[in-house]
N, C-alpha and C positions, 0 to 999 in steps of 0.2 A: 467537482463532485468526486466522491470516492469511486474506486474501481471495483469491478467484480470479475470473477473467473467463471467462464461458461462451461457447459458440459463437454465442450470440445477439448478440454484439458487432457493431456496425455500423461500427467504426473511425471514429467521429465526432471523435476527438481531444480530447474535453473532459476526460477523466479524468487524462491524463498530467500536465498542468501543475498540477493540483490536489494532487498527492501531495507532502507536505512531506518525505518520505524518499527521493524519487527511486526508488520501488519499481516504477513502472509504465513499461513500454517497449513499443514496437511489436515484436510477434513476427512469425513468418513469415506468418500469416494474420490474426490478431487481436492486440489488445493483451494483454500478460501482466503478471502481478504477481510480483515476486521475493519469495518468502515470507521470506527472510532480512532483508529491509528493511521489510516490511509490519508496521506496528504498529496498524493500523486507526485511525490518527491519534491513538492514545493518546499523551499528552504534548504534543500540538499543539491538538487540537480535541475537542469532545464526541462527534462522530460522524465516521465515515469520509467524507472529502470526495468521494472518487471515487463512492461510492454516492449521495451527495446530488445530484451533477450528472449522473449517467448517465441518458440519456433512455429507455433500453430496459430498465433494471433487470436488467442481466446480470452484476452484480458481487455475488457471494455468498460466504458463509463457506466456507472450504475444510475439509471434514471430515477431510482427511488431515493437517491442520496445526492441531490443537486447542491453543490457548494461553489461559491465564488472563489477566485484565486485569493482574495483577501481572507476569506474564512479558512481556506486551506493553510494559509500562512499563519493565521492565529492558532490553528490546531497544532502546527509544527512548533510554534513557540511554547505552547502549553506542554507538549510532549517533551521538548528539550528541557524545560524548567523542571518537570517531574523527574527526569533522568538525572539532572544535576543534584536535586534534593536527595534522591536515592543513593547517589554516589558519595555524598558528603555525610550521610546519616548512617 
């Protein structure tokens, strides 16, 4: 499933640069995760890098976005293919 950032976020800025899919951005009050780009780092790493570096443990699975590991990998492949097309065009 995609991840979400809770209200406990302290805007420390460490999660955003760790996301290999560019799914994390500054929201109006706290950082937010784009569920269409979040693969929980499947295809890149063994664990979600944002959760690894978060000092307040405020990045949790989003129960509204349940996805299997296979679906997350398919999303990773689609994102990677889109980036390749953008780079070559």
